[in-house]
C-alpha positions in Angstrom: 120.5 94.6 106.0 117.9 93.2 108.3 117.4 89.4 108.1 113.9 87.7 109.7 115.4 85.3 112.1 112.0 83.6 113.3 109.2 82.7 111.1 106.8 83.9 111.5 108.4 86.8 113.4 105.8 88.9 115.3 105.6 92.6 115.2 104.0 94.8 117.8 101.8 97.4 115.7 102.5 100.9 116.8 104.4 99.4 119.9 102.6 97.2 122.0 99.3 99.5 121.3 96.6 96.9 122.7 98.0 97.8 126.2 99.6 101.2 125.8 99.1 104.6 124.0 100.2 104.0 120.4 103.4 105.2 118.8 104.9 106.4 122.3 108.1 105.4 124.2 105.9 103.4 127.1 104.4 101.3 124.1 107.9 100.6 122.7 109.3 99.6 125.9 106.1 97.5 126.7 107.0 95.7 123.4 110.6 95.2 124.1 109.6 93.7 127.7 107.2 91.5 125.9 110.1 89.9 123.9 108.6 90.7 120.1 110.8 90.5 117.3 110.2 93.7 115.9 108.1 97.0 116.5 106.2 99.0 113.7 106.0 102.5 114.3 104.6 105.3 111.8 106.4 108.5 111.0 105.7 111.7 109.5 107.0 115.1 109.3 106.1 118.2 111.6 106.0 121.5 109.9 109.9 122.2 110.7 110.5 118.7 108.8 111.3 116.7 111.8 110.4 113.0 111.6 107.9 112.2 114.3 106.0 109.2 115.5 102.5 109.5 114.8 99.7 107.9 112.8 97.1 109.8 111.7 97.4 113.4 109.6 95.1 115.3 112.3 96.3 115.2 115.7 92.6 114.4 116.9 91.4 112.6 118.8 94.6 111.4 120.3 95.4 114.9 121.3 92.8 117.8 121.9 94.6 119.7 119.1 92.7 120.3 115.9 95.3 120.9 113.7 97.5 118.5 111.7 100.8 117.0 112.4 102.4 119.3 109.7 100.9 122.4 110.9 102.9 122.5 114.0 106.7 122.5 114.7 108.5 119.7 117.0 108.3 121.9 119.8 104.6 122.4 119.5 104.1 118.9 118.9 106.2 117.9 122.2 104.0 120.1 124.2 101.0 117.9 123.3 99.9 114.8 125.7 99.6 111.8 123.5 98.9 109.5 126.4 96.0 110.9 128.4 93.6 109.5 125.8 94.1 105.9 127.1 93.6 107.0 130.9 95.7 109.0 133.9 98.3 106.2 133.9 99.7 107.7 130.5 99.2 111.4 131.3 102.4 113.2 130.3 103.5 111.1 127.4 105.0 113.0 124.6 105.1 112.3 120.8 108.5 111.0 120.4 111.1 112.2 117.4 112.4 109.5 115.1 115.8 110.4 116.5 114.7 109.6 120.2 113.2 106.5 119.1 116.4 105.2 117.0 118.6 106.1 120.0 116.3 104.3 122.3 116.1 100.8 120.1 119.6 100.6 118.6 120.6 97.2 119.6 117.6 96.2 121.5 114.8 95.8 118.9 114.4 96.2 115.0 111.9 98.8 113.8 109.4 98.7 110.8 109.1 102.2 110.1 105.9 102.8 108.0 106.2 105.8 105.9 102.9 108.1 106.3 104.3 110.7 103.7 106.6 110.4 100.8 108.0 113.6 102.1 109.6 111.7 104.9 111.6 109.1 103.0 114.8 110.9 102.7 114.6 112.7 106.5 113.9 108.7 107.8 117.0 107.2 105.8 119.2 110.1 107.3 118.0 109.1 110.6 118.8 105.6 110.1 122.2 106.2 108.2 123.1 108.9 111.2 122.5 106.1 113.9 124.1 103.3 112.0 120.9 101.0 111.9 120.6 100.0 108.3 120.6 96.2 109.7 117.7 97.1 112.2 115.3 98.9 110.4 112.9 97.8 107.7 110.8 100.7 105.8 107.2 100.0 104.9 103.9 101.9 103.9 105.4 102.3 100.3 103.9 102.0 96.9 106.0 100.2 94.2 107.4 103.8 93.4 108.3 104.8 96.8 109.9 101.5 97.4 112.2 102.1 94.3 112.8 105.4 95.7 114.2 104.1 98.9 116.5 101.6 97.2 117.6 104.3 95.1 118.6 106.8 97.9 119.8 103.7 100.4 120.4 100.3 98.6 121.5 98.9 101.9 118.2 99.4 103.6 115.8 96.9 103.1 112.0 97.9 102.3 108.5 96.5 102.1 106.1 97.0 99.1 102.6 97.6 100.2 99.8 95.7 98.7 97.3 98.3 98.3 94.7 100.3 96.1 94.2 98.7 92.6 96.3 95.5 93.6 94.2 95.0 96.7 91.1 95.4 94.2 92.7 92.4 92.0 92.9 90.3 95.0 89.3 90.9 95.9 87.3 90.7 92.6 89.8 89.1 90.1 92.6 86.5 91.1 95.7 86.0 93.3 97.7 85.0 90.2 96.8 88.4 88.4 97.8 90.2 91.7 100.9 88.2 91.9 101.8 88.9 88.5 101.3 92.5 88.8 103.7 92.4 92.2 106.4 90.5 90.4 106.4 93.3 87.6 106.6 96.1 90.2 109.2 94.0 92.3 111.8 94.3 89.3 112.4 97.8 89.8 111.5 98.1 93.4 113.5 95.5 94.9 111.6 95.1 98.0 112.3 92.2 100.7 108.9 91.4 100.6 105.2 92.2 100.1 103.1 93.9 103.0 99.4 93.0 103.1 96.2 93.4 105.2 95.6 89.7 106.3 92.2 90.4 105.2 93.4 90.2 101.7 96.2 87.5 102.4 94.7 84.7 100.0 96.0 81.2 100.5 97.3 81.0 96.9 98.7 84.6 96.7 101.0 83.9 99.9 102.2 80.5 98.5 102.8 81.8 95.4 104.6 85.0 96.5 106.8 83.1 98.5 107.8 80.7 95.7 108.6 84.0 93.9 111.0 85.1 96.5 108.5 87.6 97.6 107.6 86.8 101.4 104.4 88.1 102.7 104.3 90.4 105.8 100.7 90.5 107.2 99.1 93.3 109.4 97.1 94.0 111.8 96.1 90.3 113.3 94.6 90.1 116.7 92.9 87.0 116.6 95.3 83.9 117.5 93.2 81.3 115.2 93.9 83.8 112.0 97.5 84.0 113.1 98.2 80.3 113.2 96.5 80.1 109.8 98.5 82.4 108.4 101.7 81.0 109.9 100.7 77.4 108.3 100.2 79.4 105.0 103.7 80.6 105.2 103.5 84.4 106.1 107.0 85.4 107.5 105.6 88.0 109.7 102.5 88.9 111.7 101.9 92.2 113.1 99.2 92.6 115.8 98.1 95.4 118.5 98.2 92.3 120.9 101.5 90.5 120.4 101.2 88.5 123.5 98.5 86.8 122.3 99.9 86.2 119.0 103.1 85.0 120.6 101.1 82.5 123.0 99.2 81.2 120.1 102.1 80.4 118.0 
């Protein structure tokens, strides 16, 4: 299982997406060259059920195709240019498959794979198992039920439980104590390695109390150095950023 080696660790959001087209091989290599602790990528399925690296349901505006990712086969998706939207420098970048990314990163950089559709859970786990990367991968983007499903399929793979939906509402309008109580109840069955939360909702008491209950806080997406320093002081174990270079310098 993956272990956080440095606290707070700095994660490159969708690869080094501040400087490169998101979720591409060049963004991953840029993050590795920068020296980040981990790379976060989004995974969904093609029409022929191949896990591919892409964030949105729709292929627009990253590409000129008006369809959804799951409406095209992996071969059709590979024909699309996913780099030109960031400029001529990146013309010709293709959508990576999960298999390509795992082969590229094994032994080089750990991955945080954000599951964009529950149907991708089993194929993602199968890919991680095939590449023997259980100790180099963490799965995120999970509700408590999806986190529990991951742990049932592969107990040796770590998963993060997203603080979202009604839990986010609790944090915003009620109290950190109530949100933490619900998180603890869900974690009993999901057994996550931590909670994945937008830094906008990462209240001071929630971070500290969650850590005391063995629920470390992973935060996203933090691009302001001052906020990163604040989260580090509060005890967040992970900070995800589009501009990891700025965060690494700040910390």
